[in-house]
C-alpha positions as CSV (number, residue, x, y, z in Angstrom):
1,M,16.4,14.8,-39.1
2,V,13.1,14.7,-36.8
3,C,13.8,13.4,-33.1
4,G,17.4,11.7,-34.2
5,V,15.7,10.2,-37.2
6,R,16.8,11.4,-40.6
7,V,13.3,11.6,-42.6
8,E,14.6,10.2,-45.7
9,E,15.7,7.1,-43.9
10,I,12.1,6.2,-42.8
11,D,10.6,3.6,-45.5
12,D,6.9,3.4,-44.5
13,P,5.7,6.6,-46.4
14,L,3.1,7.7,-43.6
15,M,5.4,7.2,-40.8
16,Q,7.5,9.8,-43.2
17,K,4.4,12.2,-43.6
18,I,4.5,12.2,-39.8
19,R,7.5,13.0,-39.1
20,W,7.2,16.1,-41.2
21,L,4.4,17.0,-39.7
22,D,6.1,17.1,-36.4
23,K,8.7,19.1,-37.5
24,L,6.2,21.5,-39.1
25,V,4.2,22.0,-35.4
26,D,7.9,22.4,-34.5
27,E,9.0,25.0,-36.2
28,L,5.7,26.8,-35.7
29,A,6.1,26.5,-32.2
30,K,8.8,28.2,-32.6
31,G,7.4,31.2,-34.2
32,K,8.3,30.8,-37.6
33,P,6.0,31.8,-40.3
34,M,4.4,29.0,-42.3
35,E,5.9,30.5,-45.6
36,K,9.1,30.4,-44.4
37,I,9.0,26.8,-43.4
38,L,7.3,25.4,-46.2
39,R,10.3,27.3,-48.6
40,S,12.9,25.5,-47.1
């Protein structure tokens, strides 16, 4: 879930990827290592 929107419910594949990147950036900003984020 990103910004109150479930990524799985987004129809447009490009928008889906943008949301995933958004989530990735958020997690990195919190200080999580990239490996842990990508595994979950």
